[in-house]
C-alpha positions as a Python dict, from the first residue, in 0.01 Angstrom:
ca = {
    (1, 'M'): (0, 0, 0),
    (2, 'P'): (-181, 311, 149),
    (3, 'E'): (-113, 165, 494),
    (4, 'M'): (257, 153, 410),
    (5, 'A'): (247, 518, 300),
    (6, 'E'): (76, 614, 625),
    (7, 'L'): (342, 431, 823),
    (8, 'C'): (621, 604, 634),
    (9, 'L'): (468, 942, 699),
    (10, 'K'): (436, 869, 1072),
    (11, 'N'): (790, 741, 1080),
    (12, 'S'): (915, 1057, 908),
    (13, 'F'): (709, 1306, 1107),
    (14, 'A'): (874, 1165, 1420),
    (15, 'M'): (1187, 1351, 1310),
    (16, 'S'): (1262, 1670, 1496),
    (17, 'I'): (1187, 1951, 1250),
    (18, 'P'): (1382, 2272, 1319),
    (19, 'K'): (1267, 2623, 1235),
    (20, 'E'): (1569, 2699, 1019),
    (21, 'P'): (1440, 2712, 655),
    (22, 'R'): (1729, 2513, 502),
    (23, 'Q'): (1711, 2230, 757),
    (24, 'L'): (1331, 2237, 744),
    (25, 'M'): (1342, 2194, 366),
    (26, 'I'): (1574, 1892, 397),
    (27, 'N'): (1349, 1726, 654),
    (28, 'L'): (1031, 1794, 457),
    (29, 'M'): (1191, 1647, 145),
    (30, 'Y'): (1280, 1340, 352),
    (31, 'I'): (919, 1307, 470),
    (32, 'V'): (775, 1330, 120),
    (33, 'L'): (1027, 1091, -30),
    (34, 'T'): (976, 835, 250),
    (35, 'A'): (605, 837, 186),
    (36, 'L'): (658, 796, -190),
    (37, 'L'): (863, 485, -122),
    (38, 'A'): (541, 299, -49),
    (39, 'L'): (407, 392, -392),
    (40, 'N'): (699, 383, -629),
    (41, 'V'): (1070, 305, -571),
    (42, 'S'): (1201, 472, -884),
    (43, 'A'): (1564, 553, -964),
    (44, 'E'): (1487, 926, -942),
    (45, 'L'): (1335, 881, -597),
    (46, 'L'): (1631, 683, -471),
    (47, 'H'): (1875, 947, -599),
    (48, 'A'): (1673, 1214, -423),
    (49, 'F'): (1740, 1036, -94),
    (50, 'F'): (2112, 1045, -161),
    (51, 'S'): (2086, 1420, -227),
    (52, 'I'): (1931, 1462, 117),
    (53, 'D'): (2208, 1250, 270),
    (54, 'K'): (2468, 1477, 107),
    (55, 'S'): (2298, 1793, 239),
    (56, 'L'): (2285, 1648, 591),
    (57, 'N'): (2654, 1560, 578),
    (58, 'E'): (2749, 1910, 461),
    (59, 'S'): (2544, 2069, 735),
    (60, 'D'): (2700, 1831, 985),
    (61, 'V'): (3048, 1952, 894),
    (62, 'L'): (2951, 2318, 953),
    (63, 'V'): (2793, 2239, 1289),
    (64, 'E'): (3104, 2051, 1399),
    (65, 'K'): (3320, 2354, 1307),
    (66, 'A'): (3095, 2572, 1520),
    (67, 'N'): (3122, 2326, 1810),
    (68, 'A'): (3502, 2328, 1780),
    (69, 'R'): (3502, 2708, 1811),
    (70, 'L'): (3286, 2689, 2123),
    (71, 'V'): (3521, 2436, 2282),
    (72, 'N'): (3820, 2658, 2197),
    (73, 'A'): (3649, 2962, 2349),
    (74, 'I'): (3574, 2771, 2670),
    (75, 'S'): (3930, 2630, 2681),
    (76, 'G'): (4075, 2977, 2638),
    (77, 'Q'): (3888, 3099, 2945),
    (78, 'A'): (3996, 2792, 3144),
    (79, 'E'): (4360, 2864, 3062),
    (80, 'A'): (4323, 3223, 3181),
    (81, 'Y'): (4113, 3146, 3487),
    (82, 'S'): (4161, 2815, 3671),
    (83, 'Q'): (3809, 2819, 3817),
    (84, 'Y'): (3673, 2752, 3468),
    (85, 'A'): (3877, 2430, 3424),
    (86, 'P'): (3574, 2204, 3503),
    (87, 'Y'): (3384, 2359, 3209),
    (88, 'R'): (3674, 2281, 2977),
    (89, 'E'): (3672, 1918, 3094),
    (90, 'K'): (3297, 1894, 3038),
    (91, 'A'): (3325, 2054, 2694),
    (92, 'L'): (3591, 1803, 2593),
    (93, 'R'): (3373, 1519, 2720),
    (94, 'V'): (3083, 1649, 2510),
    (95, 'R'): (3299, 1636, 2196),
    (96, 'E'): (3435, 1290, 2283),
    (97, 'T'): (3087, 1151, 2352),
    (98, 'V'): (2941, 1285, 2028),
    (99, 'Q'): (3245, 1179, 1826),
    (100, 'E'): (3218, 825, 1965),
    (101, 'F'): (2847, 813, 1869),
    (102, 'H'): (2922, 959, 1527),
    (103, 'E'): (3184, 690, 1458),
    (104, 'Y'): (2948, 416, 1583),
    (105, 'V'): (2669, 524, 1343),
    (106, 'E'): (2926, 559, 1065),
    (107, 'S'): (3018, 192, 1116),
    (108, 'L'): (2651, 98, 1070),
    (109, 'K'): (2638, 294, 744),
    (110, 'T'): (2957, 125, 624),
    (111, 'E'): (2811, -218, 700),
    (112, 'V'): (2487, -135, 512),
    (113, 'I'): (2686, -21, 206),
    (114, 'K'): (2903, -333, 228),
    (115, 'R'): (2599, -561, 237),
    (116, 'A'): (2453, -368, -56),
    (117, 'G'): (2747, -475, -271),
    (118, 'G'): (2968, -172, -208),
    (119, 'T'): (2958, 143, -420),
    (120, 'G'): (2932, 160, -796),
    (121, 'K'): (3089, 397, -1046),
    (122, 'D'): (2844, 666, -940),
    (123, 'G'): (2967, 639, -581),
    (124, 'L'): (2629, 503, -462),
    (125, 'P'): (2549, 159, -316),
    (126, 'Q'): (2500, -115, -580),
    (127, 'R'): (2169, -239, -438),
    (128, 'K'): (2030, 92, -330),
    (129, 'S'): (1664, -24, -355),
    (130, 'D'): (1716, -345, -152),
    (131, 'K'): (1477, -360, 145),
    (132, 'D'): (1554, -711, 265),
    (133, 'L'): (1918, -655, 364),
    (134, 'T'): (1832, -351, 576),
    (135, 'T'): (1546, -540, 746),
    (136, 'R'): (1772, -838, 811),
    (137, 'F'): (2066, -633, 946),
    (138, 'L'): (1885, -365, 1146),
    (139, 'V'): (1576, -559, 1260),
    (140, 'S'): (1638, -934, 1253),
    (141, 'E'): (2001, -913, 1364),
    (142, 'H'): (1910, -645, 1624),
    (143, 'A'): (2159, -378, 1502),
    (144, 'G'): (1868, -134, 1519),
    (145, 'D'): (1798, -229, 1881),
    (146, 'Q'): (2162, -165, 1964),
    (147, 'L'): (2138, 172, 1790),
    (148, 'E'): (1834, 261, 1996),
    (149, 'A'): (2026, 183, 2316),
    (150, 'K'): (2326, 382, 2191),
    (151, 'I'): (2109, 686, 2116),
    (152, 'M'): (1962, 690, 2467),
    (153, 'A'): (2301, 624, 2631),
    (154, 'T'): (2459, 915, 2439),
    (155, 'R'): (2165, 1146, 2516),
    (156, 'N'): (2177, 1064, 2888),
    (157, 'K'): (2555, 1105, 2899),
    (158, 'L'): (2531, 1452, 2745),
    (159, 'L'): (2253, 1562, 2979),
    (160, 'S'): (2439, 1428, 3285),
    (161, 'L'): (2710, 1692, 3225),
    (162, 'V'): (2457, 1968, 3305),
    (163, 'E'): (2436, 2008, 3681),
    (164, 'D'): (2151, 2262, 3706),
    (165, 'P'): (1828, 2055, 3716),
    (166, 'D'): (1618, 2332, 3562),
    (167, 'V'): (1858, 2374, 3270),
    (168, 'R'): (1882, 2001, 3229),
    (169, 'A'): (1503, 1971, 3214),
    (170, 'R'): (1490, 2242, 2948),
    (171, 'L'): (1757, 2071, 2743),
    (172, 'E'): (1579, 1736, 2775),
    (173, 'N'): (1289, 1886, 2586),
    (174, 'S'): (1498, 2063, 2324),
    (175, 'I'): (1797, 1852, 2213),
    (176, 'P'): (1702, 1650, 1904),
    (177, 'L'): (1898, 1329, 1974),
    (178, 'N'): (1623, 1103, 2104),
    (179, 'V'): (1424, 783, 2043),
    (180, 'E'): (1069, 882, 1949),
    (181, 'P'): (785, 661, 2078),
    (182, 'I'): (604, 422, 1842),
    (183, 'P'): (255, 549, 1753),
    (184, 'P'): (-20, 353, 1939),
    (185, 'D'): (-188, 245, 1613),
    (186, 'S'): (134, 117, 1458),
    (187, 'E'): (161, -256, 1380),
    (188, 'K'): (535, -246, 1456),
    (189, 'K'): (632, -392, 1792),
    (190, 'S'): (984, -250, 1817),
    (191, 'W'): (1148, 83, 1743),
    (192, 'S'): (1393, -80, 1502),
    (193, 'A'): (1106, -232, 1300),
    (194, 'F'): (921, 98, 1306),
    (195, 'K'): (1227, 286, 1169),
    (196, 'F'): (1388, 35, 935),
    (197, 'Q'): (1166, -260, 836),
    (198, 'Q'): (1124, -279, 459),
    (199, 'M'): (1307, 50, 409),
    (200, 'P'): (1547, 52, 109),
    (201, 'V'): (1916, 125, 147),
    (202, 'A'): (1867, 470, -9),
    (203, 'A'): (1629, 568, 273),
    (204, 'V'): (1818, 406, 560),
    (205, 'L'): (2148, 591, 496),
    (206, 'P'): (2008, 946, 535),
    (207, 'T'): (1811, 826, 840),
    (208, 'L'): (2137, 717, 1004),
    (209, 'T'): (2308, 1040, 892),
    (210, 'K'): (2032, 1239, 1059),
    (211, 'F'): (2104, 1066, 1393),
    (212, 'Q'): (2465, 1181, 1357),
    (213, 'H'): (2350, 1534, 1279),
    (214, 'D'): (2109, 1534, 1576),
    (215, 'A'): (2402, 1441, 1801),
    (216, 'R'): (2607, 1733, 1673),
    (217, 'I'): (2319, 1978, 1727),
    (218, 'S'): (2260, 1837, 2076),
    (219, 'A'): (2629, 1902, 2151),
    (220, 'T'): (2585, 2262, 2033),
    (221, 'A'): (2304, 2316, 2286),
    (222, 'I'): (2513, 2174, 2573),
    (223, 'L'): (2827, 2371, 2475),
    (224, 'N'): (2626, 2694, 2444),
    (225, 'H'): (2505, 2641, 2800),
    (226, 'F'): (2863, 2603, 2923),
    (227, 'Y'): (2964, 2913, 2725),
    (228, 'N'): (2687, 3117, 2888),
    (229, 'E'): (2777, 2987, 3234),
    (230, 'I'): (3136, 3103, 3198),
    (231, 'N'): (3028, 3440, 3054),
    (232, 'I'): (3330, 3498, 2833),
    (233, 'T'): (3351, 3862, 2947),
    (234, 'A'): (3579, 3760, 3233),
    (235, 'L'): (3822, 3987, 3412),
    (236, 'T'): (4102, 4156, 3217),
    (237, 'P'): (4394, 4159, 3186),
    (238, 'D'): (4450, 3791, 3154),
    (239, 'A'): (4830, 3778, 3108),
    (240, 'F'): (5081, 3914, 3356),
    (241, 'E'): (5454, 3992, 3356),
    (242, 'P'): (5657, 4213, 3583),
    (243, 'V'): (5801, 4517, 3397),
    (244, 'I'): (6040, 4792, 3497),
    (245, 'S'): (6035, 5108, 3285),
    (246, 'A'): (6341, 5320, 3335),
    (247, 'N'): (6446, 5649, 3181),
    (248, 'T'): (6777, 5483, 3094),
    (249, 'N'): (6975, 5172, 3192),
    (250, 'Y'): (7301, 5367, 3193),
    (251, 'V'): (7371, 5633, 3453),
    (252, 'I'): (7667, 5844, 3556),
    (253, 'K'): (7839, 5781, 3890),
    (254, 'G'): (7678, 6000, 4153),
    (255, 'E'): (7351, 6042, 3961),
    (256, 'T'): (7019, 5879, 4058),
    (257, 'F'): (6874, 5577, 3880),
    (258, 'Q'): (6496, 5574, 3881),
    (259, 'G'): (6242, 5341, 3726),
    (260, 'E'): (5870, 5273, 3739),
    (261, 'I'): (5766, 4915, 3827),
    (262, 'F'): (5430, 4778, 3726),
    (263, 'L'): (5258, 4453, 3633),
    (264, 'A'): (5168, 4421, 3265),
    (265, 'A'): (4899, 4450, 3148),
    (266, 'Y'): (4891, 4770, 3344),
    (267, 'S'): (4590, 4904, 3532),
    (268, 'S'): (4601, 5238, 3708),
    (269, 'T'): (4326, 5126, 3950),
    (270, 'A'): (4496, 4801, 4053),
    (271, 'D'): (4496, 4762, 4432),
    (272, 'N'): (4579, 4393, 4455),
    (273, 'I'): (4955, 4389, 4393),
    (274, 'A'): (5256, 4398, 4626),
    (275, 'V'): (5606, 4487, 4501),
    (276, 'R'): (5945, 4395, 4646),
    (277, 'V'): (6295, 4463, 4514),
    (278, 'D'): (6569, 4250, 4672),
    (279, 'G'): (6316, 4164, 4945),
    (280, 'R'): (6247, 4527, 5029),
    (281, 'P'): (5878, 4627, 4994),
    (282, 'L'): (5792, 4934, 4790),
    (283, 'P'): (5477, 5144, 4829),
    (284, 'V'): (5224, 5099, 4548),
    (285, 'R'): (5020, 5401, 4435),
    (286, 'D'): (4787, 5414, 4138),
    (287, 'G'): (4890, 5062, 4045),
    (288, 'K'): (5266, 5129, 4026),
    (289, 'A'): (5570, 5142, 4250),
    (290, 'I'): (5877, 5366, 4216),
    (291, 'F'): (6224, 5214, 4265),
    (292, 'A'): (6509, 5458, 4321),
    (293, 'T'): (6873, 5400, 4416),
    (294, 'R'): (7202, 5597, 4399),
    (295, 'P'): (7495, 5384, 4272),
    (296, 'D'): (7840, 5466, 4415),
    (297, 'H'): (8069, 5280, 4175),
    (298, 'I'): (8098, 5184, 3809),
    (299, 'G'): (7974, 4853, 3673),
    (300, 'E'): (7658, 4645, 3622),
    (301, 'K'): (7397, 4648, 3895),
    (302, 'K'): (7149, 4358, 3926),
    (303, 'H'): (6829, 4342, 4128),
    (304, 'K'): (6553, 4088, 4184),
    (305, 'L'): (6195, 4202, 4139),
    (306, 'E'): (5896, 4020, 4294),
    (307, 'V'): (5537, 4120, 4222),
    (308, 'T'): (5255, 3939, 4408),
    (309, 'L'): (4907, 3943, 4257),
    (310, 'E'): (4592, 3857, 4449),
    (311, 'N'): (4319, 3707, 4228),
    (312, 'P'): (4000, 3905, 4304),
    (313, 'L'): (3784, 3606, 4218),
    (314, 'T'): (3946, 3340, 4436),
    (315, 'G'): (4158, 3532, 4683),
    (316, 'E'): (4460, 3319, 4582),
    (317, 'K'): (4798, 3488, 4553),
    (318, 'E'): (5056, 3429, 4282),
    (319, 'T'): (5408, 3573, 4274),
    (320, 'F'): (5590, 3673, 3954),
    (321, 'E'): (5968, 3715, 3959),
    (322, 'K'): (6208, 3887, 3724),
    (323, 'S'): (6565, 4015, 3740),
    (324, 'F'): (6666, 4349, 3596),
    (325, 'S'): (6996, 4529, 3565),
    (326, 'Y'): (7152, 4858, 3467),
    (327, 'V'): (7504, 4982, 3402),
    (328, 'V'): (7680, 5260, 3592),
    (329, 'G'): (7951, 5418, 3379),
    (330, 'E'): (8153, 5725, 3297),
    (331, 'R'): (8054, 5998, 3049),
    (332, 'S'): (7973, 5855, 2704),
    (333, 'A'): (7721, 5868, 2422),
    (334, 'A'): (7380, 5694, 2438),
    (335, 'I'): (7086, 5631, 2208),
    (336, 'S'): (6734, 5600, 2348),
    (337, 'L'): (6431, 5519, 2138),
    (338, 'D'): (6155, 5768, 2209),
    (339, 'K'): (5872, 5522, 2189),
    (340, 'M'): (5992, 5162, 2224),
    (341, 'N'): (6298, 4940, 2240),
    (342, 'V'): (6254, 4824, 1882),
    (343, 'F'): (6210, 4974, 1536),
    (344, 'Y'): (5900, 4906, 1329),
    (345, 'V'): (5915, 4868, 953),
    (346, 'G'): (5664, 5071, 753),
    (347, 'V'): (5658, 5371, 988),
    (348, 'E'): (5893, 5652, 1093),
    (349, 'N'): (6062, 5577, 1430),
    (350, 'P'): (6166, 5894, 1618),
    (351, 'I'): (6482, 5875, 1835),
    (352, 'S'): (6678, 6116, 2051),
    (353, 'I'): (7059, 6118, 2055),
    (354, 'S'): (7279, 6279, 2316),
    (355, 'A'): (7655, 6257, 2371),
    (356, 'A'): (7771, 6410, 2696),
    (357, 'G'): (8066, 6637, 2642),
    (358, 'V'): (8020, 6653, 2265),
    (359, 'P'): (7857, 6957, 2097),
    (360, 'S'): (7531, 6856, 1929),
    (361, 'G'): (7649, 7002, 1597),
    (362, 'E'): (7945, 6762, 1588),
    (363, 'V'): (7745, 6444, 1661),
    (364, 'R'): (7726, 6213, 1359),
    (365, 'I'): (7492, 5915, 1322),
    (366, 'S'): (7486, 5645, 1057),
    (367, 'G'): (7317, 5307, 1022),
    (368, 'T'): (7278, 4985, 826),
    (369, 'G'): (6941, 4858, 704),
    (370, 'V'): (6778, 5195, 772),
    (371, 'S'): (6746, 5548, 640),
    (372, 'I'): (6800, 5832, 888),
    (373, 'K'): (6661, 6187, 876),
    (374, 'N'): (6774, 6467, 1111),
    (375, 'T'): (6477, 6667, 1240),
    (376, 'G'): (6685, 6902, 1462),
    (377, 'S'): (6773, 6949, 1830),
    (378, 'G'): (6912, 6598, 1867),
    (379, 'Q'): (6599, 6441, 1719),
    (380, 'Y'): (6605, 6193, 1430),
    (381, 'V'): (6365, 5974, 1238),
    (382, 'V'): (6474, 5619, 1155),
    (383, 'T'): (6292, 5426, 879),
    (384, 'P'): (6387, 5057, 854),
    (385, 'R'): (6387, 4890, 512),
    (386, 'Q'): (6295, 4537, 629),
    (387, 'T'): (6243, 4330, 943),
    (388, 'G'): (6538, 4167, 1115),
    (389, 'R'): (6834, 4363, 1257),
    (390, 'A'): (6956, 4719, 1216),
    (391, 'T'): (7257, 4903, 1357),
    (392, 'L'): (7313, 5268, 1452),
    (393, 'T'): (7658, 5420, 1502),
    (394, 'I'): (7734, 5751, 1683),
    (395, 'S'): (8061, 5932, 1625),
    (396, 'G'): (8205, 6285, 1602),
    (397, 'G'): (8357, 6541, 1837),
    (398, 'G'): (8646, 6313, 1932),
    (399, 'L'): (8409, 6039, 2048),
    (400, 'A'): (8510, 5685, 1956),
    (401, 'P'): (8238, 5532, 1734),
    (402, 'V'): (7965, 5363, 1939),
    (403, 'T'): (7758, 5102, 1753),
    (404, 'R'): (7436, 4943, 1876),
    (405, 'E'): (7223, 4671, 1718),
    (406, 'Y'): (6842, 4686, 1727),
    (407, 'I'): (6558, 4450, 1639),
    (408, 'V'): (6332, 4557, 1354),
    (409, 'K'): (5980, 4419, 1378),
    (410, 'R'): (5674, 4446, 1167),
    (411, 'I'): (5376, 4641, 1296),
    (412, 'P'): (5186, 4425, 1551),
    (413, 'D'): (4863, 4257, 1444),
    (414, 'P'): (4563, 4490, 1472),
    (415, 'V'): (4269, 4399, 1696),
    (416, 'L'): (3942, 4338, 1509),
    (417, 'K'): (3622, 4504, 1622),
    (418, 'L'): (3264, 4505, 1503),
    (419, 'G'): (3176, 4866, 1571),
    (420, 'T'): (3310, 4905, 1925),
    (421, 'N'): (3266, 4538, 2010),
    (422, 'K'): (3512, 4257, 2038),
    (423, 'S'): (3400, 3891, 2061),
    (424, 'G'): (3113, 3829, 2301),
    (425, 'Q'): (2742, 3901, 2309),
    (426, 'I'): (2568, 4163, 2096),
    (427, 'S'): (2207, 4259, 2030),
    (428, 'A'): (2038, 4175, 1702),
    (429, 'G'): (1971, 4542, 1638),
    (430, 'E'): (2336, 4636, 1686),
    (431, 'M'): (2452, 4355, 1456),
    (432, 'R'): (2212, 4462, 1179),
    (433, 'V'): (2352, 4818, 1154),
    (434, 'Q'): (2722, 4730, 1142),
    (435, 'P'): (2894, 4830, 816),
    (436, 'G'): (3181, 4579, 852),
    (437, 'I'): (3479, 4480, 1066),
    (438, 'I'): (3755, 4730, 1146),
    (439, 'P'): (4123, 4669, 1239),
    (440, 'F'): (4251, 4878, 1535),
    (441, 'L'): (4617, 4911, 1631),
    (442, 'E'): (4564, 4926, 2006),
    (443, 'N'): (4843, 5056, 2231),
    (444, 'F'): (5057, 5134, 1926),
    (445, 'D'): (5214, 5475, 1945),
    (446, 'F'): (5274, 5528, 1574),
    (447, 'Q'): (5048, 5675, 1311),
    (448, 'A'): (4960, 5373, 1097),
    (449, 'T'): (4648, 5221, 950),
    (450, 'C'): (4588, 4861, 843),
    (451, 'K'): (4326, 4756, 592),
    (452, 'I'): (4117, 4437, 573),
    (453, 'D'): (4166, 4239, 251),
    (454, 'G'): (3883, 3991, 306),
    (455, 'F'): (3722, 3744, 546),
    (456, 'E'): (3459, 3473, 582),
    (457, 'V'): (3144, 3526, 789),
    (458, 'V'): (2952, 3225, 922),
    (459, 'R'): (2607, 3243, 1079),
    (460, 'V'): (2487, 2945, 1284),
    (461, 'R'): (2115, 2931, 1354),
    (462, 'Q'): (1975, 2631, 1549),
    (463, 'G'): (2262, 2411, 1432),
    (464, 'D'): (2244, 2516, 1065),
    (465, 'A'): (2538, 2718, 939),
    (466, 'V'): (2563, 2949, 640),
    (467, 'S'): (2898, 3093, 531),
    (468, 'V'): (2984, 3381, 295),
    (469, 'K'): (3320, 3504, 162),
    (470, 'N'): (3364, 3882, 178),
    (471, 'K'): (3615, 4106, 4),
    (472, 'G'): (3745, 4404, 200),
    (473, 'G'): (3647, 4512, 548),
    (474, 'G'): (3302, 4647, 462),
    (475, 'F'): (3015, 4404, 430),
    (476, 'G'): (2929, 4309, 74),
    (477, 'S'): (2572, 4231, -27),
    (478, 'A'): (2592, 3863, 70),
    (479, 'A'): (2748, 3929, 410),
    (480, 'R'): (2504, 4214, 476),
    (481, 'R'): (2209, 3982, 414),
    (482, 'L'): (2336, 3755, 691),
    (483, 'T'): (2397, 4035, 943),
    (484, 'E'): (2075, 4222, 865),
    (485, 'N'): (1879, 3905, 938),
    (486, 'A'): (2045, 3847, 1276),
    (487, 'K'): (1808, 3697, 1533),
    (488, 'R'): (1832, 3612, 1900),
    (489, 'G'): (2030, 3292, 1958),
    (490, 'D'): (2226, 3321, 1628),
    (491, 'I'): (2604, 3278, 1642),
    (492, 'F'): (2828, 3472, 1404),
    (493, 'Y'): (3190, 3389, 1328),
    (494, 'F'): (3424, 3616, 1133),
    (495, 'D'): (3712, 3388, 1033),
    (496, 'D'): (3993, 3369, 778),
    (497, 'V'): (4046, 3744, 819),
    (498, 'Y'): (4341, 3876, 614),
    (499, 'A'): (4483, 4226, 644),
    (500, 'T'): (4772, 4435, 515),
    (501, 'C'): (4960, 4684, 734),
    (502, 'P'): (5227, 4941, 634),
    (503, 'G'): (5554, 4768, 549),
    (504, 'D'): (5391, 4431, 485),
    (505, 'K'): (5517, 4245, 181),
    (506, 'V'): (5252, 3975, 219),
    (507, 'R'): (4913, 3995, 378),
    (508, 'R'): (4872, 3860, 732),
    (509, 'K'): (4601, 3643, 890),
    (510, 'L'): (4430, 3782, 1202),
    (511, 'D'): (4241, 3621, 1485),
    (512, 'G'): (3869, 3612, 1407),
    (513, 'L'): (3562, 3741, 1595),
    (514, 'F'): (3285, 3544, 1766),
    (515, 'F'): (2943, 3689, 1857),
    (516, 'K'): (2625, 3546, 2005),
    (517, 'I'): (2306, 3743, 1942),
    (518, 'K'): (2129, 3813, 2271),
}
């Protein structure tokens, strides 16, 4: 019996033991319980194994969520920059390989439970202490030998996706999915006998679960390598659309129509764009071109805009096309929004009104779905009551009523920041001093402030994830404990972020943040 205990201890110490306290505790409990099997297979001991199996499964779910976020981050970069497409393909292959292995091991667990008489009322296998069925299935029938081959095949397939030989060598020594060698003094002649012979069902199930967990953690290491290779801080902007910004789209015959043409998102230092209107090139200065023409008759004027962008990374050129138009008319009234072409609910929207040939004191304005306040000198403030549509009507001074319909939108989603940082890399020291996450309304010309209602923060350290719910934007005590203990290599996710902005009737969900501690 002491020899059996020694064998169990050797078998258990072959497990890869991480530095993370929670995972270390689970593995040490497994070691102790495995050794105790040789002395006393009590009901309490068997139930303790199932507790370990449950903890491993819960940790496995958190690691898989972290892996999914890494794959999404890599895919996002690949969509923005075609040169990163190979990393997206590799990341997807990592997930597929690990998922295939996970399902294979799950089928072994299902077969063990089936042979153990299925589950009882307590949800546990009927013959949880049976050692013969596990020995017969995993050793005599060679299912354990097939598992050994599957572990090595999965490990090699994951490592083959890493092209750099130095990085691959480092990962070979660090990823936990592996087949450990049999100790020289062991009486067992095969790995399957060393791992499973005369081991009860209660001990075999968490052992198989740990192989699944090791595969997930190995995937995390590979995906982190791809993430670092891409270096998510790629060039910005990453979305482009030709835009023409004109003082007005309605001009009087004989007057000059003028508009500024630029490529959104706009950069005043851009020197890699070429602009043509109706095939005629325009000079580009400070990242923008000026288009000017003098119409000679009334009616709608249409033009074709072409903006060619040269990718500074690849030298490839891509052309964006868009048509724009304006109307040439006689004297009439017009409404122009001072800030944008839409109204925003929850804030005051200033507008200017002019009616050529009509004294300003005689101009009248009314609307539906809005309240209007005259601030003087042709200036007004429009406050919408709800999102959707609103109309404004100008009349007075002998002018026939002119009605226009406008879109009413809610305030755009704020951008989350941790201090001054968006998602990316951050030092441990900087993470520790942050008071919370802050919503910023970037490129929004109105005075408005949104507030954070709550979020979830997840810290992943060496494959082990810990999550905390937080109320408000400032870190509560539980969230602060996570951030104040940030260490190099940790990954932090701020997800399920809800905020309320002026005019909101229900809170809104925002895109989360992702940080890796450098």
